[in-house]
Backbone as JSON, one array per atom type, in Angstrom:
{
  "sequence": "MSEITIHAEVRKTVGRKLNVLRAEGKVPGIYYGHGQANIPLVLPELSLKPLYKTSATHVINLKLDDGSSHVCILRDIQFDPLSDRPIHFDLFGLNADEDLTIDVPVILKGTPQGVKDGGTLQHVIHRLRVSCLPKFIPDHIEINVESLKINTSVHVRDLVIPNVRILENETSTVAAVVPPTILKEPEPGVPAAAEAPAEPEVIARGKKPEEGAELEAVEGVKEKKEEKKKE",
  "N": [[177.41, 57.61, 104.69], [175.62, 54.73, 105.69], [176.78, 51.34, 106.08], [176.17, 47.96, 105.2], [176.61, 44.49, 105.76], [176.23, 41.56, 103.88], [175.85, 38.04, 103.36], [176.1, 35.82, 100.69], [175.35, 33.16, 98.33], [176.91, 31.86, 95.39], [174.85, 31.33, 92.74], [173.69, 28.39, 91.15], [171.41, 27.33, 90.25], [168.79, 27.67, 87.89], [166.09, 28.98, 85.82], [162.94, 27.24, 85.99], [163.48, 25.94, 88.32], [164.0, 27.79, 90.2], [161.8, 28.34, 91.72], [161.83, 26.33, 93.55], [163.89, 27.07, 95.23], [162.73, 29.38, 96.31], [160.64, 28.26, 97.72], [162.05, 27.17, 99.75], [162.61, 29.29, 101.31], [164.46, 31.05, 100.28], [165.95, 33.64, 98.23], [166.43, 34.37, 94.86], [168.9, 36.22, 92.98], [170.85, 38.8, 91.29], [174.14, 39.97, 90.6], [175.73, 42.76, 89.16], [177.68, 44.97, 87.04], [179.98, 47.57, 85.91], [181.35, 46.4, 83.67], [181.91, 43.84, 84.49], [181.42, 40.28, 84.63], [178.11, 39.05, 84.97], [176.91, 37.91, 88.11], [175.11, 35.3, 89.29], [173.07, 35.03, 92.17], [172.07, 33.79, 95.43], [170.29, 34.09, 98.43], [169.26, 33.86, 101.9], [165.88, 34.75, 102.66], [165.48, 36.27, 104.97], [167.93, 37.54, 105.25], [167.81, 39.44, 103.34], [165.94, 41.28, 104.09], [166.88, 43.55, 105.72], [167.72, 45.26, 103.72], [165.56, 46.32, 102.33], [163.54, 46.83, 104.13], [163.6, 49.46, 105.24], [164.02, 53.02, 105.48], [166.27, 54.21, 104.69], [169.23, 54.61, 102.6], [171.59, 52.16, 101.76], [175.04, 51.23, 101.53], [176.27, 48.22, 100.34], [178.19, 45.61, 101.58], [179.08, 42.98, 99.99], [179.58, 39.61, 100.5], [180.71, 36.63, 99.15], [180.31, 33.04, 98.83], [182.44, 32.01, 97.46], [184.64, 33.28, 98.3], [185.09, 35.83, 97.34], [184.51, 39.42, 97.43], [182.33, 42.25, 97.2], [181.49, 45.67, 96.65], [178.43, 47.25, 96.71], [175.07, 48.35, 95.76], [171.55, 48.06, 96.47], [169.77, 47.76, 93.66], [167.33, 47.03, 92.52], [164.27, 45.39, 93.43], [161.97, 42.74, 93.39], [158.58, 41.83, 94.06], [156.24, 39.29, 95.07], [152.97, 39.55, 93.85], [150.79, 38.61, 95.32], [151.57, 37.42, 97.84], [153.36, 39.32, 98.68], [156.01, 38.87, 99.18], [159.59, 38.94, 98.72], [160.88, 38.11, 95.5], [162.94, 38.33, 93.71], [166.1, 40.01, 93.26], [168.3, 42.77, 92.46], [171.69, 43.59, 92.51], [173.92, 46.26, 92.31], [177.18, 46.85, 91.32], [179.65, 49.05, 92.7], [181.86, 51.71, 91.72], [184.48, 53.24, 93.19], [185.55, 55.61, 92.23], [183.78, 56.73, 90.5], [180.93, 58.61, 89.56], [177.65, 58.04, 90.82], [174.24, 57.45, 90.06], [171.37, 57.73, 91.95], [168.36, 57.1, 93.86], [167.3, 58.84, 96.67], [165.84, 58.73, 99.91], [163.5, 61.17, 101.2], [163.12, 62.96, 104.15], [160.96, 64.64, 106.32], [161.32, 66.98, 108.9], [160.13, 68.07, 112.03], [157.36, 70.22, 113.13], [155.48, 72.25, 111.11], [154.97, 75.84, 111.34], [152.76, 76.71, 110.0], [151.04, 74.52, 110.13], [150.4, 74.5, 112.83], [148.87, 76.74, 112.8], [146.6, 75.89, 111.62], [146.82, 74.93, 109.03], [147.66, 72.44, 106.45], [150.19, 70.03, 106.08], [151.82, 69.05, 103.17], [153.53, 66.42, 101.8], [155.26, 66.2, 99.06], [157.34, 65.18, 97.3], [158.89, 62.18, 97.8], [161.23, 60.82, 97.33], [164.4, 61.7, 96.11], [166.25, 62.02, 93.14], [169.68, 61.72, 92.81], [173.18, 62.52, 92.09], [176.43, 61.39, 92.7], [179.69, 60.6, 94.13], [180.22, 57.27, 95.39], [181.01, 57.33, 98.14], [179.84, 59.6, 99.09], [177.14, 59.25, 99.15], [174.08, 60.0, 100.6], [172.36, 58.76, 103.53], [169.73, 59.54, 103.77], [167.75, 62.42, 102.86], [167.28, 65.07, 104.86], [164.86, 67.43, 105.79], [164.18, 70.36, 107.46], [161.14, 71.56, 108.41], [159.94, 73.33, 110.11], [159.74, 76.13, 110.0], [157.97, 76.68, 107.98], [155.17, 78.44, 106.78], [151.6, 78.95, 106.29], [150.71, 78.56, 102.89], [153.33, 78.53, 102.0], [156.36, 76.96, 100.76], [158.8, 74.32, 100.15], [161.26, 74.06, 97.72], [163.07, 72.19, 95.21], [165.28, 73.69, 94.47], [165.93, 74.94, 96.82], [167.42, 73.24, 98.33], [170.55, 72.24, 99.57], [173.16, 70.08, 99.32], [176.15, 68.88, 100.39], [178.69, 67.91, 98.11], [176.94, 66.53, 96.53], [174.83, 66.23, 93.73], [171.67, 67.28, 92.81], [169.28, 65.87, 90.69], [166.71, 66.47, 89.98], [163.99, 68.55, 88.69], [164.53, 71.92, 89.37], [162.48, 73.6, 90.1], [160.55, 72.05, 91.19], [158.22, 71.17, 93.74], [158.92, 70.15, 96.98], [157.85, 69.98, 99.56], [154.96, 71.42, 101.15], [152.83, 73.82, 102.83], [149.45, 74.01, 103.0], [146.44, 76.04, 103.02], [143.67, 75.61, 105.37], [140.74, 73.69, 104.49], [137.71, 75.26, 103.9], [134.39, 74.76, 104.59], [131.41, 75.82, 103.09], [128.69, 77.05, 104.84], [125.11, 76.6, 104.87], [122.74, 79.34, 104.43], [120.98, 80.86, 107.19], [117.75, 79.54, 107.82], [117.4, 78.64, 105.26], [117.03, 75.63, 103.85], [119.35, 73.01, 103.08], [119.87, 71.93, 99.72], [120.25, 69.24, 99.29], [119.01, 68.11, 101.44], [116.31, 68.41, 101.14], [113.11, 66.9, 101.15], [112.09, 64.36, 98.91], [109.44, 64.72, 96.6], [106.37, 62.85, 96.28], [105.73, 60.88, 93.36], [103.16, 61.14, 92.22], [102.21, 63.62, 93.1], [103.97, 65.29, 91.81], [103.11, 65.15, 89.23], [100.75, 66.57, 88.99], [97.97, 68.49, 90.41], [95.84, 67.01, 92.82], [92.51, 66.14, 92.04], [89.63, 67.87, 93.36], [87.12, 66.65, 95.7], [84.47, 67.18, 94.89], [84.76, 67.68, 92.19], [85.54, 65.21, 91.28], [83.16, 63.78, 91.7], [81.39, 65.03, 89.92], [82.54, 64.29, 87.53], [82.12, 61.54, 87.51], [79.29, 61.4, 87.45], [78.87, 62.54, 84.99], [79.85, 60.6, 83.27], [78.01, 58.55, 83.75], [75.62, 59.71, 82.7], [76.25, 59.84, 79.97], [76.36, 57.13, 79.35], [73.66, 56.38, 79.77], [72.36, 57.85, 77.76], [73.33, 56.57, 75.49], [72.11, 54.08, 75.78], [69.39, 54.75, 75.39], [69.42, 55.44, 72.73]],
  "CA": [[176.38, 56.62, 104.38], [175.8, 53.5, 106.45], [177.15, 50.15, 105.31], [175.63, 46.72, 105.74], [177.26, 43.31, 105.18], [175.38, 40.39, 103.68], [176.53, 36.86, 102.82], [175.29, 35.16, 99.67], [175.97, 32.04, 97.61], [176.86, 31.93, 93.94], [173.73, 30.46, 92.4], [173.79, 27.54, 89.96], [170.04, 26.99, 89.87], [168.19, 28.63, 86.97], [164.81, 28.58, 85.25], [161.81, 26.89, 86.85], [163.96, 25.43, 89.61], [164.09, 28.9, 91.14], [160.66, 28.25, 92.63], [162.22, 25.41, 94.63], [164.65, 27.9, 96.17], [161.8, 30.27, 97.01], [159.89, 27.43, 98.67], [162.96, 26.91, 100.88], [162.85, 30.54, 102.02], [165.6, 31.75, 99.7], [165.59, 34.58, 97.16], [167.46, 34.47, 93.82], [169.21, 37.58, 92.56], [171.95, 38.96, 90.35], [175.09, 41.07, 90.82], [176.27, 43.2, 87.88], [178.22, 46.33, 87.04], [181.34, 47.94, 85.53], [181.98, 45.5, 82.72], [182.15, 42.52, 85.06], [180.43, 39.27, 84.29], [177.02, 38.95, 85.93], [177.04, 36.81, 89.07], [173.83, 34.91, 89.87], [173.19, 34.87, 93.61], [170.92, 33.36, 96.22], [170.52, 34.3, 99.86], [168.04, 33.67, 102.69], [164.96, 35.89, 102.62], [165.7, 37.09, 106.16], [169.14, 38.35, 105.05], [167.5, 40.5, 102.39], [165.02, 42.25, 104.7], [167.48, 44.83, 106.12], [168.0, 46.1, 102.56], [164.36, 47.0, 101.83], [162.69, 47.22, 105.26], [164.25, 50.64, 105.79], [163.83, 54.25, 104.71], [167.6, 54.73, 104.38], [169.99, 53.98, 101.52], [172.77, 51.51, 102.31], [176.07, 50.6, 100.72], [176.3, 46.81, 100.74], [179.44, 44.85, 101.48], [178.63, 41.64, 99.61], [180.58, 38.55, 100.64], [180.23, 35.41, 98.5], [180.87, 31.79, 99.35], [183.67, 31.67, 96.74], [185.71, 34.07, 98.89], [185.17, 37.19, 96.79], [183.65, 40.43, 98.05], [181.98, 43.34, 96.28], [180.76, 46.8, 97.22], [177.31, 47.45, 95.79], [173.83, 48.86, 96.32], [170.35, 47.38, 95.99], [169.26, 48.53, 92.54], [165.93, 46.71, 92.27], [163.76, 44.21, 94.11], [160.63, 42.41, 92.91], [157.76, 41.16, 95.07], [155.09, 38.53, 94.62], [151.79, 40.42, 94.01], [149.83, 38.05, 96.27], [152.15, 37.25, 99.17], [154.2, 40.49, 98.97], [157.34, 38.42, 99.58], [160.56, 39.2, 97.65], [161.11, 36.95, 94.62], [164.18, 38.54, 92.96], [166.75, 41.28, 93.57], [169.45, 43.16, 91.65], [172.73, 44.35, 93.2], [174.75, 46.98, 91.33], [178.52, 47.09, 91.82], [180.08, 50.45, 92.73], [183.23, 52.09, 91.45], [184.74, 54.32, 94.15], [185.96, 56.84, 91.55], [182.8, 57.05, 89.46], [179.65, 59.1, 90.07], [176.53, 57.1, 90.79], [172.91, 58.04, 90.11], [170.59, 56.93, 92.89], [167.23, 57.77, 94.51], [167.52, 58.93, 98.11], [164.6, 59.1, 100.62], [163.37, 62.51, 101.78], [162.45, 62.93, 105.46], [160.6, 65.96, 106.83], [161.53, 67.04, 110.34], [159.5, 69.18, 112.74], [155.98, 70.6, 112.85], [155.47, 73.6, 110.54], [154.16, 76.87, 111.98], [151.49, 76.74, 109.28], [150.17, 73.45, 110.64], [149.92, 74.99, 114.12], [147.87, 77.76, 112.5], [145.44, 75.27, 110.99], [147.08, 74.44, 107.68], [147.98, 71.02, 106.27], [151.49, 69.79, 105.45], [151.81, 68.11, 102.05], [154.84, 65.89, 101.43], [155.04, 65.96, 97.63], [158.39, 64.31, 96.76], [159.38, 61.3, 98.87], [162.59, 60.38, 96.99], [165.07, 62.59, 95.16], [167.33, 61.41, 92.35], [170.92, 62.5, 92.96], [174.39, 61.96, 91.5], [177.61, 61.67, 93.53], [180.57, 59.46, 94.35], [179.64, 56.35, 96.38], [181.3, 57.68, 99.54], [179.04, 60.76, 99.49], [175.71, 58.94, 99.09], [173.46, 60.2, 101.92], [171.35, 57.77, 103.94], [168.47, 60.19, 103.43], [167.82, 63.88, 102.83], [166.39, 65.57, 105.92], [164.47, 68.83, 105.6], [163.48, 70.95, 108.6], [160.0, 72.33, 107.88], [159.31, 74.06, 111.21], [159.51, 77.54, 109.67], [156.98, 76.83, 106.9], [153.87, 79.01, 107.13], [150.56, 78.63, 105.31], [150.99, 79.02, 101.53], [154.77, 78.54, 101.7], [156.8, 75.63, 100.35], [160.22, 74.05, 99.92], [161.49, 73.58, 96.37], [164.35, 71.51, 95.0], [166.35, 74.7, 94.42], [166.26, 75.38, 98.18], [168.21, 72.21, 99.0], [171.99, 72.23, 99.32], [173.76, 68.89, 99.92], [177.57, 68.88, 100.03], [179.24, 66.85, 97.24], [175.83, 65.81, 95.89], [174.08, 67.02, 92.73], [170.28, 66.84, 92.68], [168.95, 65.8, 89.28], [165.3, 66.81, 89.76], [163.69, 69.92, 88.26], [164.75, 72.79, 90.53], [161.23, 74.28, 90.48], [159.62, 71.08, 91.78], [157.91, 71.36, 95.16], [159.2, 68.98, 97.82], [156.87, 70.0, 100.65], [154.23, 72.69, 101.22], [151.74, 73.92, 103.79], [148.29, 74.6, 102.32], [145.44, 76.53, 103.97], [142.61, 74.65, 105.68], [139.56, 73.7, 103.63], [136.55, 75.85, 104.58], [133.12, 74.33, 104.02], [130.41, 76.87, 103.13], [127.48, 76.65, 105.54], [123.89, 77.18, 104.29], [122.23, 80.52, 105.12], [119.93, 80.55, 108.18], [116.39, 79.48, 107.3], [117.37, 78.05, 103.91], [117.49, 74.25, 103.96], [120.27, 72.55, 102.03], [119.14, 71.27, 98.63], [120.36, 67.79, 99.41], [118.2, 67.63, 102.54], [114.9, 68.58, 100.82], [112.47, 65.6, 100.91], [111.61, 64.15, 97.55], [107.98, 64.67, 96.53], [105.85, 61.64, 95.62], [105.61, 61.04, 91.91], [101.8, 61.55, 91.88], [102.11, 65.06, 93.33], [104.77, 65.98, 90.8], [102.42, 65.13, 87.94], [99.64, 67.51, 88.97], [97.19, 68.62, 91.63], [94.79, 66.01, 92.96], [91.19, 66.76, 91.87], [88.83, 67.95, 94.57], [86.11, 65.58, 95.8], [83.31, 67.55, 94.09], [85.1, 67.54, 90.78], [85.53, 63.77, 91.0], [81.77, 63.34, 91.66], [80.82, 65.52, 88.67], [83.09, 63.49, 86.43], [81.46, 60.22, 87.54], [77.91, 61.57, 86.99], [78.9, 62.8, 83.55], [80.04, 59.31, 82.6], [76.73, 57.82, 83.84], [74.66, 60.31, 81.77], [76.61, 59.43, 78.61], [75.98, 55.72, 79.18], [72.2, 56.3, 79.66], [71.99, 58.35, 76.44], [73.63, 55.52, 74.51], [71.1, 53.02, 75.91], [68.15, 55.23, 74.78], [69.6, 55.37, 71.27]],
  "C": [[176.67, 55.33, 105.13], [176.08, 52.32, 105.54], [176.6, 48.92, 106.0], [176.3, 45.55, 105.02], [176.26, 42.17, 105.05], [176.22, 39.27, 103.05], [175.59, 36.15, 101.85], [176.09, 34.03, 99.02], [175.9, 32.33, 96.11], [175.84, 30.88, 93.49], [173.99, 29.69, 91.11], [172.42, 27.16, 89.43], [169.46, 28.09, 88.98], [166.8, 28.14, 86.55], [163.74, 28.27, 86.29], [162.24, 26.4, 88.22], [164.1, 26.54, 90.65], [162.94, 28.87, 92.14], [160.95, 27.31, 93.79], [163.0, 26.18, 95.69], [163.72, 28.79, 96.99], [160.99, 29.5, 98.05], [160.73, 27.12, 99.9], [163.27, 28.18, 101.67], [164.05, 31.31, 101.53], [165.14, 32.63, 98.54], [166.72, 34.64, 96.14], [167.68, 35.93, 93.43], [170.39, 37.6, 91.61], [172.83, 40.13, 90.78], [175.65, 41.45, 89.46], [176.89, 44.58, 88.04], [179.65, 46.43, 86.58], [182.05, 46.9, 84.67], [182.29, 44.13, 83.26], [181.08, 41.55, 84.59], [179.36, 39.23, 85.38], [177.22, 37.74, 86.84], [175.66, 36.48, 89.62], [174.0, 34.57, 91.34], [171.94, 34.23, 94.21], [171.27, 33.61, 97.69], [169.2, 34.11, 100.61], [167.18, 34.94, 102.67], [165.18, 36.83, 103.81], [166.92, 38.0, 106.01], [168.87, 39.54, 104.15], [166.66, 41.61, 103.03], [165.67, 43.56, 105.11], [167.73, 45.78, 104.95], [166.76, 46.86, 102.08], [163.39, 47.39, 102.94], [163.32, 48.42, 105.98], [163.95, 51.84, 104.91], [165.16, 54.85, 104.29], [168.22, 53.99, 103.2], [171.28, 53.42, 102.09], [173.76, 51.13, 101.22], [176.24, 49.19, 101.25], [177.7, 46.24, 100.54], [179.04, 43.4, 101.25], [179.77, 40.64, 99.7], [179.99, 37.24, 100.11], [180.94, 34.19, 99.05], [182.11, 31.35, 98.59], [184.86, 32.49, 97.24], [185.82, 35.49, 98.38], [184.23, 38.14, 97.54], [183.47, 41.59, 97.08], [181.24, 44.43, 97.04], [179.66, 47.18, 96.23], [176.13, 48.13, 96.51], [172.68, 48.02, 95.79], [169.74, 48.24, 94.9], [167.77, 48.26, 92.3], [165.55, 45.47, 93.07], [162.32, 44.0, 93.65], [159.9, 41.6, 93.98], [156.63, 40.38, 94.42], [153.84, 39.38, 94.86], [150.78, 39.92, 95.03], [150.38, 37.99, 97.69], [152.97, 38.45, 99.63], [155.58, 40.09, 99.5], [158.31, 38.67, 98.42], [160.81, 37.94, 96.82], [162.38, 37.12, 93.77], [164.77, 39.9, 93.33], [167.95, 41.5, 92.66], [170.41, 43.97, 92.52], [173.65, 44.97, 92.16], [176.09, 47.31, 91.96], [178.94, 48.54, 91.7], [181.55, 50.59, 92.38], [183.51, 53.33, 92.3], [185.05, 55.65, 93.48], [184.97, 57.3, 90.48], [181.49, 57.5, 90.09], [178.55, 58.07, 89.86], [175.22, 57.88, 90.84], [172.01, 57.14, 90.95], [169.45, 57.77, 93.47], [167.42, 57.7, 96.02], [166.23, 59.38, 98.8], [164.66, 60.52, 101.18], [162.57, 62.41, 103.07], [162.19, 64.37, 105.91], [160.69, 65.96, 108.35], [160.84, 68.27, 110.93], [158.06, 69.41, 112.33], [155.95, 72.03, 112.33], [154.59, 74.56, 111.34], [152.79, 76.93, 111.32], [150.52, 75.67, 109.72], [149.6, 73.86, 112.0], [148.83, 76.04, 113.93], [146.66, 77.2, 111.77], [145.64, 74.73, 109.6], [147.42, 72.95, 107.65], [149.32, 70.89, 105.55], [151.35, 68.74, 104.37], [153.25, 67.72, 101.71], [154.73, 65.41, 99.98], [156.05, 64.98, 97.05], [158.99, 63.5, 97.91], [160.79, 60.76, 98.6], [163.14, 61.33, 95.94], [166.18, 61.84, 94.43], [168.56, 62.31, 92.41], [172.07, 61.79, 92.25], [175.58, 62.37, 92.36], [178.51, 60.45, 93.56], [179.97, 58.58, 95.44], [179.86, 56.77, 97.83], [180.47, 58.86, 100.03], [177.53, 60.48, 99.44], [175.09, 59.14, 100.47], [172.47, 59.08, 102.24], [169.96, 58.26, 103.56], [168.71, 61.7, 103.38], [166.8, 64.41, 103.82], [166.13, 67.06, 105.73], [163.7, 69.3, 106.84], [162.39, 71.88, 108.08], [159.32, 73.17, 108.95], [158.96, 75.5, 110.86], [158.46, 77.75, 108.58], [155.66, 77.38, 107.43], [152.86, 78.6, 106.06], [150.88, 79.31, 103.97], [152.48, 79.23, 101.25], [155.22, 77.11, 101.43], [158.31, 75.55, 100.26], [160.37, 73.47, 98.52], [162.87, 72.91, 96.28], [165.49, 72.52, 95.03], [166.77, 75.19, 95.81], [167.2, 74.42, 98.9], [169.68, 72.29, 98.59], [172.59, 71.04, 100.07], [175.22, 68.83, 99.48], [177.96, 67.66, 99.2], [178.17, 66.03, 96.53], [175.11, 66.74, 94.93], [172.68, 66.44, 92.59], [169.86, 66.94, 91.22], [167.5, 66.15, 88.96], [165.17, 68.25, 89.25], [163.75, 70.86, 89.47], [163.49, 73.52, 90.98], [160.23, 73.34, 91.14], [159.45, 71.33, 93.27], [158.15, 70.06, 95.92], [158.17, 68.86, 98.94], [156.21, 71.38, 100.69], [153.19, 72.63, 102.32], [150.6, 74.67, 103.1], [147.26, 75.04, 103.35], [144.36, 75.48, 104.23], [141.44, 74.78, 104.72], [138.37, 74.22, 104.42], [135.28, 75.43, 103.86], [132.09, 75.44, 104.18], [129.13, 76.36, 103.76], [126.26, 77.31, 104.89], [123.41, 78.37, 105.1], [121.13, 80.12, 106.08], [118.55, 80.57, 107.54], [116.28, 78.9, 105.92], [117.9, 76.63, 103.99], [118.4, 73.88, 102.8], [119.49, 71.77, 100.99], [119.15, 69.77, 98.78], [119.44, 67.24, 100.48], [116.71, 67.76, 102.25], [114.27, 67.24, 100.51], [111.94, 65.51, 99.5], [110.09, 64.05, 97.55], [107.54, 63.38, 95.85], [105.6, 61.91, 94.16], [104.23, 61.56, 91.52], [101.64, 63.05, 92.02], [102.85, 65.82, 92.25], [104.04, 66.07, 89.47], [101.24, 66.1, 87.89], [98.86, 67.51, 90.26], [96.08, 67.6, 91.65], [93.43, 66.68, 92.84], [90.46, 66.81, 93.2], [87.71, 66.93, 94.52], [84.91, 65.89, 94.94], [83.56, 67.35, 92.62], [85.08, 66.08, 90.38], [84.09, 63.28, 90.83], [81.12, 63.77, 90.36], [81.31, 64.69, 87.49], [82.4, 62.15, 86.36], [80.04, 60.32, 87.03], [77.86, 61.8, 85.5], [79.06, 61.52, 82.77], [78.74, 58.53, 82.61], [75.73, 58.35, 82.84], [74.95, 59.89, 80.34], [76.2, 58.0, 78.34], [74.48, 55.58, 79.0], [71.74, 56.78, 78.3], [72.23, 57.31, 75.37], [72.59, 54.42, 74.56], [69.79, 53.44, 75.23], [68.23, 55.16, 73.27], [69.44, 53.95, 70.78]]
}
C-alpha cells in the first residue's frame, strides 16, 4: 500500500471560529484511535487534496508541529453542499498489530468478450469492505474482466486477495456483462399506436349530419313556429 506524508498543526481554534480558518483556505479535522486522546488538527486545503482526489487507499504518515508523528488513514471527510469544498476530516490512527476494517476501491481492467459481442458491462460494486493488518491494505482491488461473456459475472466469492479477508456477502455480484437491449419493431403496414394522429373532438362525438338532413331539420323548426303563430 502506498504511503503519503502530510504536515498539520495542532488546532486550538474551536466552535464558530472554525469558519475563520476555512476562509483562510484551511480545513479543521481530528485525529483519534487506540485509546489515545483526540488531537484537533488543521491543515491547508491543498495538503488534503491528495487524500481524497484519488481512487486509491493511502496510509498517511502524519507529522504535527509539536514534533509528534502518527500513522493513520483518512476515515471520513465532509464537504460543503454548495461549494463542494472540504470542511472537516477525520484521521484514524493505526496499530501495526491489529486488523483494520476499511473500504477499498474496485477497478475493472480490460474489455470483456461479451462487450465485443454487443453486451454491456455493469460495474455493480465500486468499493469492497475488507479486514487486514495495516501493512496488507491494498491500494485498490483490480479485476481482469476480459474473459467475461454475455450473461456471465464476477462474484465476491471469486476474489482471492492474499492476507486480506473480504467482509461482503460472497454471493454479491461485483461486475457482469448483460445482453444488449432489443427494441421490438412494429410489423410492416401497421403504424405504431403512438404515431396515430389524434382525431378532432367533434368527429369523436359522432358523424356530421349530411347537408340534406340539416335542411330538413331547419324546415321542421320553421313549420312548428308557423303553427304556433296560427294558434
